[in-house]
N, C-alpha and C positions, 0 to 999 in steps of 0.2 A: 504494500500500500504506500503510495506517495504521500508527501507532506500535505497536499491539498485535498486528497480524496476524502478524509473524514468530514471536511466542511461540506463537500458536495453530497456526501451520504446523508448528513443531517438535514440539509435543505431538501433532498429528495424525499426523505421520510415525511417532512412537513407537507410537501406537495401532495404526496399520496394520501395524507390525512385530511386534505381539504374538503373532501366530500362528506366527512362526518360532522356531526353537530359540535361546533366549537364552543369553548367556554373561556372565562377569564378569571384570574386570581388577583387582579390589581384594580385599585380605584373603588369609588363608591358604588359602581355598577357591577362589582365582582360577583360571579355566580358560583365560584369554587373557593373553598377555604385554602389559604396558603399552607403548604405542608412543611415549609422551611421558613425560618426567619431569614438569616443570611447563610451562616455555616451550621447552625443548630436547628434541630427539629421543633415543630409545633405539634399540638394535638390535632391539627387539621388533617382531614382525610380526603382522598379521592373517592367518589361514590362508585358503587359497583358498576362495572362496564366503562368507567372513565380511565383515561391514561394521560400521562404527561411525558413530553420529550424535552430534555434539557441540554443546553450547551453552555459551558463555562469557559471563558478565555482569560488566562491569567499570566503572571510573570514568567519569564524564561521561555516564551513561546509556547506556554502550556495550554492544552485543550482537554476538557473533560466532558464526555457525553454520558447521558443517563436516560433511562426509561423507567417509569413507575406505573403500576397498574392497580386499580381498585378491584381486587378479586371479590371482595365483599364490602358492604358499606363501612364495616368496622375493621377491615383487614386489607392492608396494602403491601405490595411487594415491588422491589425495584432492583436494578443492577446498573452499574456505571463502570466506565473504563476510560483511561486517557494517559497522558504523559506530558513531558516537557520537550521543548525544541521541535514540536510538531510544526509550528510556524517558524520560519526562518531558514537559515542555511546549515545549521549544525545537525549532527546526527540525532534523530529522535531517541529519547530515553523513556520507554514505556513503563508504566506502573507494573510492579511485580505480579499483581493479581487484580481481578475485578473487585469492585466494591459492591457488596450486597447489602440491602437494607429491607427490613420488615417492620411493620408498625401495627399495633392492635389497640383500638380504642376500647378502654374499659368502662368509661362512664361518659354519657352524653352531657353536653352543656345545658344548663337551665338558667333561669333568671337569677338564681341565688348561688349557683355552684358552677365552677369551670369544667370543661371537658378534661378528661384524664386519659392519657395514652402511654403505653410503654412499647419499647422496641429495641432494635439493634441496627446500627449503621456502621459499616466497615469502611466507609469512604472518607479519607482525610482530604485536606485541601492544600493546594500548592504542590511543590516538588516533593518526590519521595526521597528521603535521605537514607541510603542503603546502610551506612555505618551504624545508624541508630535504630534502624528498622521502624521508621515512622515517617509520616508526612510532615511538612513544614507546620501545618496546623493539624493536630491529631484528630483522628476520626472520633465521633461521639462514642462509639462502642455501644454498651448497654445503657439505655436511658429511660427516664420517666419524666413526663412533661405535662403541665397544666396550661390550658388556654381559655381565655374568656374574651368575648366580643361585646362591644358596647356601641349603641347608636349615639354618636356624639359628633354633630356636624359632619355626618358621613359615617364611616366605620373606624373604630379604634379597637385594636386587638392587643392584649397583653399576654405574655408567655413567660413561664419560668420552669426550670427543670434541673435535674441532677443526672450526671452521667459518669460512667467508668469506662475509659478507653482501653482497648486491648493492646495499644501500642505502648509498651513499657520498656523498650530497648534502652531508654535513657535512665532507667532505674526509678522512674516516677510513675506510680500507679495509683495515686491518690484519687479519692472521690472528688468530682468537680461539680460546679454549679454554673448556671447561665440564666440570663433574663433577656427579654426582648420586647419590642413593641412595633406595631405597624399602624400608620394613620393615613387614611385616604385624603387626597387633595383633589376635589372635584370627582368626576365620575370615572376618570381613566388613569389617575396617578396615585401611587402610594409611596410614602417615605418610611424607611425602616431604621431601627437602631437595635443593636445587639451588644451585650456585654458577656463575655466568656471569662470567668474568674481565673482560668488557667492554673488552678490548684494542682493539676496533674502535669504541669509544664513549668515548674519553677525550681527544679533540682539543680545541683552543681553542674550536671551534664546537659542542662536544658539547651535547646537549639538557639543559636544566635545570641548567646550571652544574655539570657532572659533577665529582665529587670524586676519581675514579679508584679507588674502592674495589671496583668490580665489583658485581654484583647477586646478593644472597643471598635465596633464596625458600624458603618452607616451605609444605607443603600437607597436606591430609587427604582421603582417599577412603573412602567408605562404600558398601558393596554393599547395595542395597535388594532384591536378588533380581530375577528375570525380566529380567536383562540391564541393569538400571538402576543406575548408580553416580552418587552425588552427591559433590561435592567443594567444599572451601573452600581458598583460597590467600591467603597474606600475602606480598607481594612487596616487594623492595628494602628488606629489614630493616636493611641497613647504611646506608640513606639515601644511596645513591650520587648520586642526583639531589637537589640541595639544595632544589628546589622542592617535593619530597615531604616532608611533615612527619611523617606517621604510617605510611607504607607503604600500598601498594594492597591492598585487600581485594577479592577476586573470588570468584565462584561458578561452579562447573563442573558440567555435567550431561552424562553419557555413556550411550548405549545401544549395546550390542553384540549382534549376532545373526547368524544364517546365512540365506542365501537358500534 
């Protein structure tokens, strides 16, 4: 496979999906719950028979593609794969294994209680660091998360959870916590904020001379219609990893539809 073929493959998959009923996960007119904040999961689910195709473009010419399917209203399954140097002239460095994710909603949201979901997500973010057997941003691993939606000048979603990553090659396997929020701006745009405490990424062997500040990320999602959502993220705004000088800027593409 050449460096450009993954992009064409993703575009082709979206074109093939054009005949199905499309949905959106961004803005006040969203018809689908967001299943991720930025790097961390929500309790949101794809409904039975729904699917999402995702493309993430990040530093070092990195590309990550994924597909998730709502097998049941309360059970989702997904798989992703990618690598670095896929864009550019250097030799591609593919991830050592696909990232599998599963999520089960245990409790539905009500006016007085948030939705509760648990699951497993093996897909980290950024480049894979072979020496430490981990991604630049560790995969969530096993997680439990709460999500609550409010009608406040559009939509406001709040999320919070705990996770234990399986990436412990740096010797840090601590329980971690994260919180996040999404706010719609008009019918087609949402802004997002996420804080990952990084409690499982602050050991002496932490990647990038970790400062122990945790990871603060912000993002924007723009509904282009027909199920297509474009996004931009700015990651590690607190410069938790000292080797990052300006934060990671990434691009996110999502298509959501029904079979």
